[in-house]
N, CA, C and O of each residue as an XYZ file, in Angstrom:
548
protein
N       0.821     -1.186      0.000
C       0.000      0.000      0.000
C       0.869      1.254      0.000
O       0.537      2.249     -0.645
N       2.005      1.197      0.744
C       2.904      2.342      0.769
C       3.485      2.608     -0.610
O       3.712      3.760     -0.981
N       3.723      1.551     -1.366
C       4.278      1.702     -2.713
C       3.300      2.425     -3.627
O       3.702      3.260     -4.437
N       2.022      2.106     -3.499
C       0.992      2.765     -4.310
C       0.906      4.241     -3.945
O       0.786      5.093     -4.826
N       0.965      4.547     -2.658
C       0.922      5.938     -2.205
C       2.120      6.726     -2.702
O       1.974      7.869     -3.137
N       3.308      6.126     -2.643
C       4.515      6.796     -3.122
C       4.447      7.020     -4.622
O       4.846      8.075     -5.116
N       3.942      6.026     -5.352
C       3.805      6.155     -6.797
C       2.809      7.255     -7.150
O       3.035      8.037     -8.074
N       1.710      7.306     -6.407
C       0.705      8.342     -6.640
C       1.276      9.729     -6.352
O       1.025     10.667     -7.109
N       2.036      9.870     -5.275
C       2.669     11.144     -4.937
C       3.656     11.562     -6.023
O       3.694     12.732     -6.404
N       4.447     10.627     -6.520
C       5.400     10.919     -7.593
C       4.665     11.377     -8.844
O       5.097     12.328     -9.496
N       3.569     10.724     -9.189
C       2.775     11.091    -10.353
C       2.216     12.501    -10.207
O       2.252     13.279    -11.160
N       1.705     12.836     -9.043
C       1.142     14.167     -8.805
C       2.231     15.235     -8.913
O       2.009     16.287     -9.513
N       3.395     14.974     -8.343
C       4.489     15.949     -8.403
C       4.963     16.151     -9.834
O       5.268     17.275    -10.233
N       5.029     15.075    -10.610
C       5.450     15.174    -12.005
C       4.458     16.003    -12.807
O       4.856     16.854    -13.602
N       3.174     15.758    -12.602
C       2.142     16.512    -13.322
C       2.172     17.983    -12.929
O       2.012     18.845    -13.793
N       2.369     18.294    -11.662
C       2.411     19.688    -11.210
C       3.590     20.409    -11.838
O       3.461     21.565    -12.239
N       4.735     19.749    -11.932
C       5.910     20.363    -12.557
C       5.658     20.618    -14.031
O       5.998     21.683    -14.545
N       5.065     19.651    -14.715
C       4.800     19.802    -16.145
C       3.824     20.942    -16.407
O       3.972     21.675    -17.384
N       2.829     21.092    -15.541
C       1.834     22.148    -15.752
C       2.407     23.529    -15.489
O       1.925     24.506    -16.062
N       3.405     23.638    -14.653
C       3.960     24.935    -14.287
C       5.087     25.375    -15.202
O       5.505     26.532    -15.144
N       5.593     24.481    -16.050
C       6.718     24.815    -16.917
C       6.229     25.631    -18.101
O       5.422     25.138    -18.889
N       6.702     26.879    -18.251
C       6.252     27.682    -19.381
C       6.973     27.262    -20.662
O       8.121     26.819    -20.630
N       6.278     27.410    -21.780
C       6.877     27.172    -23.093
C       6.615     28.399    -23.950
O       5.595     29.064    -23.773
N       7.522     28.716    -24.881
C       7.320     29.893    -25.715
C       6.072     29.769    -26.587
O       5.633     28.665    -26.908
N       5.517     30.901    -26.960
C       4.391     30.918    -27.874
C       4.814     30.290    -29.194
O       5.911     30.561    -29.684
N       3.969     29.465    -29.768
C       4.345     28.708    -30.958
C       4.079     29.460    -32.257
O       4.584     29.061    -33.306
N       3.314     30.516    -32.215
C       2.905     31.156    -33.454
C       3.779     32.344    -33.851
O       3.342     33.195    -34.626
N       4.990     32.415    -33.338
C       5.887     33.509    -33.708
C       6.435     33.267    -35.117
O       6.417     32.142    -35.617
N       6.918     34.331    -35.743
C       7.600     34.184    -37.025
C       8.737     35.182    -37.100
O       8.701     36.247    -36.483
N       9.750     34.813    -37.871
C      10.866     35.701    -38.129
C      10.707     36.202    -39.549
O      10.731     35.420    -40.499
N      10.546     37.500    -39.690
C      10.349     38.098    -41.001
C      11.661     38.739    -41.437
O      12.211     39.597    -40.748
N      12.145     38.308    -42.585
C      13.380     38.865    -43.143
C      12.999     39.846    -44.247
O      12.449     39.464    -45.280
N      13.305     41.108    -44.005
C      13.120     42.117    -45.047
C      14.419     42.171    -45.828
O      15.479     42.474    -45.279
N      14.323     41.871    -47.120
C      15.543     41.806    -47.926
C      15.390     42.532    -49.251
O      14.339     43.090    -49.567
N      16.460     42.505    -50.003
C      16.526     43.158    -51.303
C      17.445     42.311    -52.172
O      18.490     41.868    -51.695
N      17.090     42.070    -53.436
C      17.933     41.246    -54.299
C      19.354     41.802    -54.476
O      20.284     41.038    -54.732
N      19.526     43.106    -54.342
C      20.842     43.711    -54.514
C      21.670     43.718    -53.223
O      22.805     44.193    -53.224
N      21.122     43.205    -52.143
C      21.773     43.250    -50.832
C      22.765     42.101    -50.678
O      22.384     40.930    -50.658
N      24.036     42.455    -50.571
C      25.107     41.466    -50.416
C      24.948     40.686    -49.116
O      25.134     39.470    -49.100
N      24.603     41.377    -48.018
C      24.475     40.707    -46.732
C      23.240     39.807    -46.669
O      23.224     38.822    -45.931
N      22.218     40.143    -47.434
C      21.045     39.265    -47.530
C      21.454     37.948    -48.181
O      21.103     36.874    -47.693
N      22.192     38.032    -49.276
C      22.658     36.823    -49.964
C      23.594     36.018    -49.073
O      23.563     34.787    -49.086
N      24.420     36.705    -48.304
C      25.330     36.012    -47.397
C      24.544     35.247    -46.324
O      24.863     34.095    -46.028
N      23.513     35.887    -45.736
C      22.692     35.199    -44.745
C      22.021     33.989    -45.382
O      22.003     32.905    -44.798
N      21.467     34.173    -46.583
C      20.783     33.074    -47.262
C      21.722     31.902    -47.533
O      21.294     30.748    -47.503
N      22.992     32.187    -47.796
C      23.968     31.125    -48.052
C      24.468     30.474    -46.769
O      24.621     29.254    -46.709
N      24.721     31.278    -45.748
C      25.346     30.772    -44.522
C      24.350     30.205    -43.513
O      24.624     29.190    -42.874
N      23.213     30.848    -43.371
C      22.250     30.471    -42.334
C      20.976     29.880    -42.938
O      20.411     28.927    -42.402
N      20.540     30.439    -44.028
C      19.255     30.082    -44.630
C      18.970     28.604    -44.803
O      17.897     28.152    -44.405
N      19.899     27.813    -45.388
C      19.575     26.398    -45.616
C      19.305     25.610    -44.333
O      18.443     24.731    -44.331
N      20.002     25.895    -43.269
C      19.822     25.146    -42.036
C      18.796     25.724    -41.091
O      18.340     25.033    -40.180
N      18.418     26.984    -41.287
C      17.540     27.661    -40.327
C      16.248     26.896    -40.026
O      15.898     26.765    -38.853
N      15.521     26.385    -41.026
C      14.257     25.700    -40.705
C      14.422     24.461    -39.817
O      13.462     24.014    -39.190
N      15.628     23.914    -39.766
C      15.877     22.690    -39.002
C      16.375     22.966    -37.577
O      16.555     22.033    -36.793
N      16.597     24.228    -37.244
C      17.083     24.586    -35.914
C      15.908     24.763    -34.961
O      14.764     24.895    -35.394
N      16.194     24.765    -33.660
C      15.141     25.040    -32.672
C      14.544     26.414    -32.907
O      13.333     26.604    -32.795
N      15.414     27.385    -33.239
C      14.951     28.752    -33.493
C      14.020     28.789    -34.705
O      12.994     29.468    -34.689
N      14.388     28.057    -35.747
C      13.584     28.024    -36.961
C      12.237     27.354    -36.772
O      11.262     27.687    -37.444
N      12.196     26.403    -35.848
C      10.921     25.747    -35.547
C      10.039     26.637    -34.683
O       8.814     26.618    -34.802
N      10.673     27.418    -33.811
C       9.924     28.318    -32.936
C       9.438     29.547    -33.702
O       8.349     30.056    -33.438
N      10.244     30.019    -34.647
C       9.904     31.220    -35.423
C      10.275     30.977    -36.888
O      11.357     31.367    -37.327
N       9.376     30.330    -37.646
C       9.662     30.073    -39.059
C       9.919     31.374    -39.820
O       9.388     32.428    -39.473
N      10.737     31.277    -40.855
C      11.134     32.441    -41.643
C      10.102     32.777    -42.713
O       9.562     31.897    -43.384
N       9.845     34.067    -42.849
C       9.054     34.590    -43.969
C       9.852     35.726    -44.564
O      10.218     36.664    -43.855
N      10.130     35.659    -45.857
C      10.901     36.715    -46.521
C       9.961     37.687    -47.220
O       8.996     37.287    -47.871
N      10.267     38.981    -47.069
C       9.471     40.035    -47.697
C      10.431     41.053    -48.296
O      11.351     41.510    -47.618
N      10.227     41.409    -49.552
C      11.045     42.491    -50.115
C      10.817     43.775    -49.311
O       9.681     44.117    -48.986
N      11.892     44.471    -48.999
C      11.801     45.659    -48.149
C      10.826     46.688    -48.718
O      10.195     47.428    -47.962
N      10.699     46.739    -50.039
C       9.781     47.702    -50.663
C       8.317     47.365    -50.393
O       7.442     48.208    -50.594
N       8.040     46.136    -49.937
C       6.662     45.705    -49.701
C       6.317     45.622    -48.210
O       5.368     44.936    -47.831
N       7.081     46.315    -47.369
C       6.864     46.195    -45.924
C       5.490     46.660    -45.467
O       4.962     46.146    -44.481
N       4.905     47.621    -46.165
C       3.573     48.102    -45.748
C       2.501     47.041    -45.903
O       1.517     47.038    -45.162
N       2.678     46.153    -46.846
C       1.693     45.093    -47.075
C       2.021     43.800    -46.350
O       1.429     42.761    -46.643
N       2.947     43.847    -45.414
C       3.404     42.627    -44.732
C       2.430     42.130    -43.677
O       2.539     40.991    -43.221
N       1.473     42.976    -43.281
C       0.527     42.572    -42.252
C       1.131     42.529    -40.859
O       0.678     41.772    -39.999
N       2.161     43.348    -40.638
C       2.830     43.400    -39.341
C       2.641     44.765    -38.706
O       2.510     45.774    -39.398
N       2.628     44.783    -37.392
C       2.616     46.041    -36.652
C       4.072     46.343    -36.288
O       4.553     45.959    -35.222
N       4.761     47.037    -37.198
C       6.166     47.378    -36.975
C       6.274     48.576    -36.047
O       5.446     49.487    -36.086
N       7.320     48.560    -35.203
C       7.550     49.687    -34.297
C       8.088     50.899    -35.048
O       7.873     52.037    -34.630
N       8.782     50.659    -36.148
C       9.297     51.727    -37.004
C       9.551     51.133    -38.380
O       9.666     49.915    -38.515
N       9.639     51.980    -39.410
C       9.877     51.456    -40.755
C      11.230     50.746    -40.847
O      12.168     51.050    -40.111
N      11.294     49.800    -41.765
C      12.548     49.098    -42.041
C      13.309     49.913    -43.078
O      12.813     50.162    -44.177
N      14.523     50.326    -42.713
C      15.313     51.189    -43.603
C      16.597     50.548    -44.104
O      17.297     51.142    -44.923
N      16.921     49.355    -43.634
C      18.160     48.696    -44.037
C      17.871     47.219    -44.287
O      16.940     46.647    -43.720
N      18.691     46.615    -45.147
C      18.551     45.186    -45.406
C      19.876     44.493    -45.156
O      20.940     45.055    -45.417
N      19.809     43.277    -44.653
C      18.593     42.623    -44.179
C      18.192     43.153    -42.807
O      19.035     43.574    -42.015
N      16.907     43.123    -42.549
C      16.381     43.379    -41.210
C      15.493     42.197    -40.876
O      14.611     41.824    -41.650
N      15.737     41.613    -39.711
C      14.979     40.463    -39.242
C      14.064     40.935    -38.118
O      14.535     41.418    -37.089
N      12.757     40.795    -38.319
C      11.777     41.225    -37.325
C      11.119     39.977    -36.738
O      10.553     39.163    -37.467
N      11.200     39.838    -35.429
C      10.490     38.762    -34.752
C       9.101     39.280    -34.423
O       8.950     40.291    -33.738
N       8.088     38.580    -34.916
C       6.695     38.977    -34.683
C       5.994     37.921    -33.841
O       6.230     36.723    -34.002
N       5.131     38.381    -32.944
C       4.380     37.445    -32.110
C       3.183     36.902    -32.885
O       3.027     37.180    -34.074
N       2.345     36.132    -32.210
C       1.220     35.483    -32.878
C       0.165     36.467    -33.386
O      -0.688     36.088    -34.188
N       0.209     37.708    -32.938
C      -0.731     38.726    -33.420
C      -0.099     39.619    -34.491
O      -0.724     40.579    -34.941
N       1.134     39.311    -34.901
C       1.795     40.104    -35.928
C       2.447     41.367    -35.401
O       2.796     42.255    -36.180
N       2.619     41.462    -34.086
C       3.270     42.635    -33.487
C       4.768     42.391    -33.392
O       5.212     41.294    -33.056
N       5.531     43.418    -33.688
C       6.987     43.325    -33.581
C       7.399     43.146    -32.123
O       7.009     43.918    -31.248
N       8.196     42.112    -31.890
C       8.752     41.849    -30.567
C      10.130     42.489    -30.482
O      10.530     42.990    -29.431
N      10.850     42.468    -31.595
C      12.186     43.030    -31.669
C      12.750     42.796    -33.053
O      12.130     42.139    -33.889
N      13.935     43.344    -33.286
C      14.534     43.196    -34.613
C      16.045     43.150    -34.551
O      16.675     43.614    -33.601
N      16.598     42.576    -35.596
C      18.038     42.562    -35.829
C      18.237     43.288    -37.150
O      17.736     42.854    -38.188
N      18.964     44.383    -37.109
C      19.236     45.143    -38.329
C      20.627     44.776    -38.810
O      21.610     44.913    -38.082
N      20.695     44.306    -40.053
C      21.971     43.892    -40.623
C      22.245     42.427    -40.349
O      21.470     41.754    -39.670
N      23.357     41.937    -40.885
C      23.761     40.553    -40.673
C      25.211     40.552    -40.212
O      26.117     40.810    -41.004
N      25.432     40.262    -38.932
C      26.781     40.323    -38.363
C      27.587     39.035    -38.514
O      28.697     38.938    -37.991
N      27.041     38.044    -39.224
C      27.690     36.745    -39.365
C      26.948     35.710    -38.536
O      26.284     36.045    -37.554
N      27.066     34.455    -38.938
C      26.325     33.372    -38.288
C      26.657     33.248    -36.808
O      25.780     32.941    -36.000
N      27.928     33.487    -36.442
C      28.326     33.318    -35.038
C      27.666     34.343    -34.119
O      27.577     34.119    -32.912
N      27.208     35.456    -34.667
C      26.528     36.474    -33.856
C      25.011     36.459    -34.062
O      24.257     36.900    -33.195
N      24.573     35.952    -35.209
C      23.141     35.978    -35.531
C      22.315     35.187    -34.527
O      21.335     35.704    -33.991
N      22.696     33.940    -34.265
C      21.880     33.097    -33.382
C      21.822     33.622    -31.943
O      20.740     33.609    -31.355
N      22.918     34.077    -31.352
C      22.782     34.666    -30.007
C      21.847     35.885    -29.987
O      21.083     36.069    -29.040
N      21.913     36.710    -31.030
C      21.028     37.876    -31.096
C      19.570     37.429    -31.241
O      18.675     37.989    -30.608
N      19.343     36.415    -32.079
C      17.982     35.912    -32.266
C      17.455     35.289    -30.978
O      16.294     35.493    -30.625
N      18.284     34.539    -30.280
C      17.838     33.929    -29.020
C      17.465     34.975    -27.983
O      16.550     34.765    -27.186
N      18.159     36.084    -27.990
C      17.800     37.180    -27.088
C      16.393     37.692    -27.406
O      15.616     37.983    -26.497
N      16.067     37.802    -28.698
C      14.721     38.230    -29.088
C      13.684     37.174    -28.729
O      12.603     37.505    -28.242
N      14.005     35.915    -28.964
C      13.049     34.842    -28.687
C      12.671     34.786    -27.203
O      11.549     34.414    -26.862
N      13.602     35.155    -26.328
C      13.297     35.175    -24.898
C      12.276     36.257    -24.546
O      11.693     36.221    -23.462
N      12.054     37.208    -25.436
C      11.076     38.273    -25.189
C       9.653     37.867    -25.559
O       8.701     38.589    -25.261
N       9.506     36.714    -26.205
C       8.165     36.271    -26.580
C       7.340     35.996    -25.334
O       7.876     35.563    -24.314
N       6.041     36.245    -25.410
C       5.181     35.927    -24.261
C       5.262     34.437    -23.956
O       5.312     33.609    -24.865
N       5.273     34.110    -22.684
C       5.307     32.717    -22.258
C       3.887     32.251    -21.993
O       3.075     32.981    -21.424
N       3.602     31.040    -22.408
C       2.298     30.444    -22.127
C       2.541     29.172    -21.326
O       3.557     28.507    -21.528
N       1.632     28.817    -20.422
C       1.843     27.594    -19.647
C       1.782     26.369    -20.547
O       1.075     26.361    -21.554
N       2.522     25.345    -20.180
C       2.494     24.087    -20.921
C       1.085     23.516    -20.851
O       0.373     23.731    -19.871
N       0.677     22.779    -21.899
C      -0.672     22.203    -21.868
C      -0.819     21.232    -20.699
O       0.104     20.494    -20.357
N      -1.990     21.258    -20.109
C      -2.259     20.365    -18.985
C      -2.593     18.976    -19.524
O      -3.322     18.845    -20.507
N      -2.056     17.937    -18.875
C      -2.424     16.589    -19.304
C      -3.879     16.321    -18.944
O      -4.402     16.881    -17.980
N      -4.531     15.458    -19.728
C      -5.935     15.173    -19.410
C      -6.042     14.464    -18.070
O      -5.187     13.655    -17.710
N      -7.100     14.778    -17.338
C      -7.337     14.140    -16.048
C      -7.966     12.776    -16.292
O      -8.865     12.620    -17.119
N      -7.472     11.806    -15.558
C      -8.012     10.461    -15.673
C      -8.480     10.010    -14.296
O      -7.880     10.353    -13.278
N      -9.538      9.252    -14.282
C     -10.047      8.726    -13.021
C      -9.131      7.588    -12.576
O      -8.848      6.668    -13.344
N      -8.680      7.662    -11.343
C      -7.824      6.632    -10.806
C      -8.524      5.957     -9.652
O      -9.011      6.618     -8.735
N      -8.573      4.661     -9.698
C      -9.203      3.904     -8.620
C      -8.116      3.133     -7.895
O      -7.309      2.434     -8.508
N      -8.111      3.273     -6.596
C      -7.190      2.518     -5.778
C      -7.929      1.347     -5.156
O      -9.046      1.493     -4.660
N      -7.300      0.198     -5.188
C      -7.945     -1.002     -4.620
C      -7.354     -1.322     -3.290
O      -7.759     -2.293     -2.651
């Protein structure tokens, strides 16, 4: 009987921890404002672009590319106009700008800068596991 009680206590503690652990909002996106004549845009596309969708960052904030000239039609609430390329805007699930990276400083600096922005996303609680009826005999 003590074993059942200990197992039940362990199960309750595990569920409480899982419910309290926050996870980032899943509907974020990274919008890259670029220009075909932009050397640094092409460099990002060559150095980071192919692997980005397979990274944790790319899964949390999938990339959407928009020509800088079309920023008004992007459907985003930008804090200020985009004046340089590339500019990477992290948008939340409502299309509001969370932050941005202006320019491309190289792959070794890009991901730390992006992770800093990703930490600014609103946190939502982890989904609660379904409740099941437990009968003790």
